[in-house]
C-alpha positions in Angstrom: 13.3 4.7 -4.2 15.9 3.9 -1.5 16.5 0.3 -2.6 19.8 1.2 -4.4 21.1 2.4 -1.0 20.5 -0.9 0.6 22.1 -2.6 -2.5 25.3 -0.6 -1.8 27.5 -2.3 0.9 29.1 1.0 1.8 25.8 2.6 2.8 25.8 3.2 6.6 23.0 1.8 8.7 21.5 -0.2 5.8 19.0 -1.8 8.2 17.7 1.7 9.1 17.3 2.4 5.4 15.4 -0.8 4.9 13.1 0.1 7.8 12.3 3.3 5.9 11.7 1.4 2.7 9.3 -0.9 4.5 7.5 2.1 6.1 7.1 3.8 2.7 6.1 0.7 0.7 3.8 -0.9 3.3 2.7 2.0 5.3 0.5 1.2 8.3 -0.6 -2.2 7.0 -0.1 -4.9 9.7 1.0 -8.4 9.1 -2.4 -9.7 10.2 -3.5 -8.6 6.7 -1.2 -11.2 5.1 -1.5 -12.7 2.5 -1.9 -9.3 1.0 -4.1 -8.7 -2.0 -3.1 -5.3 -3.6 -5.8 -5.5 -6.2 -8.4 -5.6 -3.5 -6.7 -3.2 -1.1 -6.1 -0.5 -3.8 -9.3 -1.0 -5.7 -10.3 2.6 -5.4 -6.8 4.1 -5.8 -6.9 4.5 -9.5 -10.2 6.5 -9.4 -8.4 9.5 -8.1 -8.1 12.4 -10.5 -5.1 14.7 -10.8 -7.4 17.5 -9.7 -8.1 15.7 -6.5 -4.4 15.3 -5.7 -3.8 19.0 -6.5 -6.5 20.0 -4.2 -5.2 18.0 -1.3 -1.6 19.2 -1.9 -2.7 22.8 -2.0 -4.6 22.5 1.3 -1.7 20.6 3.0 1.3 22.7 1.8 0.2 26.0 0.2 -2.6 27.5 2.2 -1.7 29.5 5.3 -4.9 28.6 7.0 -5.7 25.1 5.6 -9.3 24.0 5.6 -9.1 20.2 5.7 -12.8 19.9 5.5 -12.7 21.4 2.0 -11.0 18.2 0.7 -12.5 15.7 3.2 -14.5 13.9 0.5 -11.3 13.0 -1.5 -8.6 13.0 1.1 -8.9 9.3 2.0 -9.0 8.3 -1.7 -5.9 10.4 -2.4 -4.0 8.9 0.5 -4.9 5.4 -0.8 -3.7 6.4 -4.2 -0.3 7.5 -2.8 -0.1 4.3 -0.8 -0.7 2.3 -4.0 2.0 4.2 -5.9 4.5 3.6 -3.1 3.7 -0.1 -3.0 4.0 -0.4 -6.8 7.3 1.4 -6.8 8.7 -1.0 -4.2 7.3 -4.0 -6.1 9.6 -3.1 -9.0 12.6 -3.9 -6.7 11.6 -7.3 -5.5 14.6 -8.9 -7.2 16.8 -6.7 -5.0 14.8 -7.8 -1.9 15.5 -11.4 -2.8 19.3 -10.8 -3.1 19.2 -9.2 0.4 18.3 -12.7 1.8 21.9 -13.6 1.1 23.4 -10.4 2.6 26.2 -10.8 5.2 24.3 -8.4 7.5 21.8 -10.4 9.4 19.7 -7.3 10.2 19.2 -6.8 6.4 18.3 -10.5 6.0 15.7 -10.2 8.8 14.0 -7.2 7.4 14.2 -8.4 3.8 12.3 -11.6 4.7 9.6 -9.6 6.5 9.2 -7.3 3.4 9.1 -9.9 0.7 6.0 -11.5 1.9 3.9 -8.4 1.0 4.5 -9.0 -2.7 3.8 -11.7 -5.2 6.3 -14.5 -4.6 9.5 -14.0 -6.6 11.0 -16.9 -8.4 13.4 -18.7 -6.0 12.0 -17.1 -2.9 11.1 -20.4 -1.0 14.6 -21.8 -1.5 16.2 -18.5 -0.5 14.2 -18.3 2.7 15.0 -21.9 3.5 18.7 -21.2 3.0 18.9 -18.4 5.5 21.5 -19.3 8.1 20.5 -20.5 11.6 23.6 -18.7 12.9 21.6 -15.6 13.6 18.3 -16.4 15.4 16.5 -13.2 14.4 17.2 -13.7 10.7 16.2 -17.4 10.8 13.0 -16.6 12.7 12.0 -13.9 10.2 12.6 -16.4 7.3 10.5 -18.9 9.1 7.6 -16.4 9.5 8.0 -15.5 5.8 7.7 -19.2 4.9 4.6 -19.4 7.0 2.9 -16.8 4.8 3.8 -18.2 1.4 1.1 -20.0 -0.6 1.0 -23.6 -1.6 2.6 -26.8 -0.2 6.0 -26.9 1.4 8.8 -27.9 -0.9 11.6 -30.2 0.3 14.0 -27.4 1.1 11.4 -25.5 3.1 10.3 -28.6 5.0 14.0 -29.4 5.8 14.7 -26.0 7.1 11.6 -25.9 9.3 12.2 -29.4 10.6 15.8 -28.5 11.5 14.4 -25.3 13.2 12.3 -27.4 15.5 15.6 -28.7 17.1 17.2 -25.2 17.4 18.5 -24.2 20.9 16.8 -20.8 20.3 13.2 -20.6 21.5 12.2 -18.1 18.8 13.6 -20.2 16.0 11.8 -23.2 17.3 8.6 -21.3 17.8 8.6 -19.7 14.3 9.5 -23.0 12.7 6.5 -24.6 14.4 4.3 -21.7 13.4 5.2 -22.1 9.7 4.7 -25.8 9.8 1.2 -25.4 11.4 0.2 -22.8 8.8 1.6 -24.7 5.7 1.3 -28.3 6.8 -1.5 -28.5 9.3 -2.7 -31.9 8.3 0.7 -33.5 8.6 2.2 -31.6 11.5 5.2 -33.2 13.2 4.6 -34.0 16.9 7.6 -31.9 17.8 6.0 -28.9 16.2 2.8 -29.3 18.1 4.8 -29.7 21.4 6.6 -26.5 20.7 3.4 -24.6 20.0 1.6 -25.9 23.1 4.6 -25.0 25.2 4.9 -21.5 23.7 1.2 -21.0 24.4 1.5 -22.2 28.0 4.4 -20.0 28.9 2.9 -17.0 26.9 6.0 -16.5 24.9 6.7 -12.8 24.6 8.4 -10.4 22.1 8.2 -10.0 18.4 10.5 -10.7 15.4 12.0 -7.5 13.9 10.0 -6.3 10.9 6.9 -8.1 12.0 4.0 -6.4 13.7 2.2 -9.3 15.3 3.8 -10.6 18.5 5.1 -14.1 18.7 2.3 -14.9 21.1 -0.1 -13.7 18.4 1.5 -15.9 15.7 1.3 -18.9 18.0 -2.4 -18.2 18.7 -3.1 -18.1 15.0 -1.2 -21.3 14.4 -3.1 -23.1 17.1 -6.4 -21.8 15.8 -5.5 -23.2 12.3 -5.1 -26.5 14.0 -8.5 -26.3 15.7 -6.9 -25.9 19.2 
């Protein structure tokens, strides 16, 4: 697991390492699958037998003229098994992921926020996301989107951070704060948040936050749909 490399300040290009960690742990899952239920997603993974894995590995790496059709009936199940193993290995390092939200490198903070939402909430996660600095817009925006995908009602720290975000001079911070409020507090949405969302929809806000697959426009559309608009 590459988590210790990110934990080491002297590691060069730690954000690149974190990108690799995300790719290995989450694979090709997209954030429109959040909130993620690993029990459901990996339900068939544990049915794979060692003999199935051996057969797939032999075809992929040992045979000179591999016959993929020979393992077609188990290949998908084996791939799912490997995906589940990678996810579970990463899950053992969520305490490290939480620490990265306090990292001095905003790129690490940005990616850590986007990674943490794929796992069961770690103790202290809402407060740590709320405390992410507004000094770097990308990190704050990623933290806002992470807050949008946490379960339950907003705590006071979360609500304070998102309300402050609505007044940010940065459009992405404002937009992601409004998105989070719409997803977590739809029945008591501040007027300022609705104004931000409607404006973002009208101007077709572009781009995406690093570490997140869905575009900002997509996040806005989901938020407005949650509001019945």
